[in-house]
N, C-alpha and C positions, 0 to 999 in steps of 0.2 A: 710689248699688243700695241697693236697700230691705233690710236684713238683718233687721228682726222691724215687727211694727205699727208701732211711732211708731221706731223706730231705722234711721239712715241713714247711709252709706258717702259722703263729699261728697269724698272725695282720701286718697290713697295710691298705694302701688305699684303699682293696676291702673287709677288714671287715669296711669300714669306721672310720678306724682309723691313725694319720699320723707313720708313723715309719716302716717301715717292719720288722718283727722277725720272723727270722729262727730257728726251732727247727732241732736238732738232737740226735738221739738217741746211746749212747751206753753204755756195759754191767752193769752201774752200774745207768742208769738213762737216762738223757738228758743233752745235752746241747743248751743254745740259743745264736743266734747270735743276741746280743741288744735285747732292752726290750720294745722298745716303749716309748711313751706320758705314763704319770704317769694315764691316763685316759684308758689305752691299757690294764691294769694288769685284769679286767674282759673278756675282748678279749680272753685274752693269756690262761687264765685257762680254760674256755671251750670250745679251740680248742685243748688241752693237755687232756680235758678229752675225747671230741671223738676220740680221738686216745689210749687211755688207761694210759696214764700218769696223775699224782695229781700237781700240782705243787709243792710240794714239792720233785717229783722225778728230780726237776730242781738243779743240781747237781754247773752248771756254770753259769754265765752270763759273754757274752766277746762282750763288746763295742766296737765297731767301732770305737768311738767316743763320748765324754762328753756331749754333743745337748738334751734337754731336751726329740727332740721328738727320740732319741736312747735309754738313759739310763734314761730316767724319772719315770719308776716303777722299778727299779735294789734297791731299799731300800725295798720290798715288797720282790723279791723274796731272800732278804739278810736275813731277820727275817724270810722266813723259810727253811733258813741254807746255801744258793747258795752263793758261792763266785766269790765276781764282779772282776772283770778285765779292766782296760782301760788304756790306754797310759797317761803316765806319767805325759806330760803337760797337760790335759784335767780333772786330779781330781780335782785341785782347781775351777773347775765348780760345779764338784758334790758334795764338801765339803761345797756350796757355796749354792747351790740352782737355780744357775742364770748363767745369759752369763757375770758374772764380774762386776765389778763395772765401771761406765762410758758408759755402753752400754744403748744406746735408744731403745731397746728391749725388755721391760719389759713388755712382756706377756711369754717371753720364762722362765717358773718359773717350777723345781722341787722338789719335798722333797729332801731333802738334806741325802745324801748318801756317807761313807767312802768307799772308797774302798779294796780290800780286797788285790790285784795284781794290782801291775804296772809296765808297759810296757818304761822300758827306752830303749834300742836295740833291732835290731833283735832276735827273737828270738826260738824255739819250744816249744811247751806246750803240754803234754800229760795228756788227761783225760781217763780213763777207755781205750778203745779198739778205741782212736782215738789221732791221733797223726796229732796236730797242728800248720803249719809253719806259723810267724807270723812277718810282714812286716810292718815297721815303714816308715810313708809317711805325712809327716808333709806338710800343706797348707791350704787345708779344716779348718783346726785346729792344736795345736802344737802339740795335739797328737793322730794326726788319724792313723788309722794302719789297714789291713789287714788281710784279715785270711783266707789261703789258706791247703788242705788238700787233698787226695785224699781220698776215697769208692769207695767200689764198681765197683773198675776199672776205676772208675771216677776223675775229678779232677775238683776240684769247687775253687772260689775264689769267697770272701764274699768283697763288695770294698766299702759298707759304703757310707759315700759321695762323695769319693773322686772322682764316674763318677759313671754317670745307664744311662742303657740301655733307650729307648724309641721310639715313632715312629710307625706306622701302622706294618709293620713287627720287630720290635726290630731292628733294624740295627741301630739306631742314639743313639749317648752316647753323654752325656753332662756333665758337672761338676757342682756343687751342690751352694747351696747358700753359701755367699760374705759378710753378715752381725757380724760373728763374731769378736769380736776386734783383733782378733792373727792372722786370716785371711793373706794368706802371696802367694802374685802369684809366688814370688821367689823361694821359696819353695815348692810347688804346682808342678812348675815346676820342677826343681832336683825330687822331686819324682815320677815326670813322666817320665824320663831320668831313674832312678835307676830302676823301675818298667819295663820298654821296657827293659832294659839291662838282666835281667833275663830272659827273653826270657821262660815265664811261657806258659803251652798252657792247657788253666780250658777248658774244656764241657761245666760248668753250669758257669755266671754269674751273684752271686745275690747282687741286691747294697740296697740302703737300702732304697728307693724308686720305684715307676712303676714295670713293670714284669722283671724277670729272664729273662735273654738269655741262649737257651740251643741249644747243638750239635757243628759241629763242626768248625762253623763259631764264635762260640764266641771267640776264642781266639783273634779271628779279630777285638773284639771291646777295645782291650786294645791299639792299633793303632789307633782306630778310637776316641777312646777321647783324647787319646795323641795332633793327629790333633786336635780336637775339644779345648784342651787347646793351642797350638801354635797360634789357628787364632782369639781365646777372651779372653785369661786368661791374656796374657804378658802383 
């Protein structure tokens, strides 16, 4: 599904798969923001082909975090030549293929993948003609990150599972699953305070689940999500 001129949703709930996967073309191929659950690979490839791309055109997979519904098919894209990036705190999950020793969520499994690039702190990634700001936001997981870029005179924020937009009008924002062994309400609060202080003004917020929020009011969803955290997650 084409969301904006150069932004595509190539897997997720509307395709019967778990975890949104966003595709952004660049001058040397395309980038994926997350890569869905392990069984999302064929769905992603079919949608890439529909829009004129092959799986080998994916140069980079930028994971918002290491859960299986966001990084589960990373190993297949890596086999095709893509570089896999994830927050350093989540690398152990991808290397193990599960949520960690002691986790009762035994259904959360994924093929082992050794990430190529680990995000230790806020930074900028340049891929082709894309300049992507990386913002570390531990809380949902230790290695959670957001990706922010300007494209086609727009500003896009990919929030992973830090928060997602929902509701009949898309004007509700909620924090996501708290089952990770490393989930931390305190760290999540620090991350929201950090995000709030950045004064970002995205006109597209693309979460790890549900639908994106598009338009001038999209930036207000950061405040809405922060309020949700204050009322429900402290």
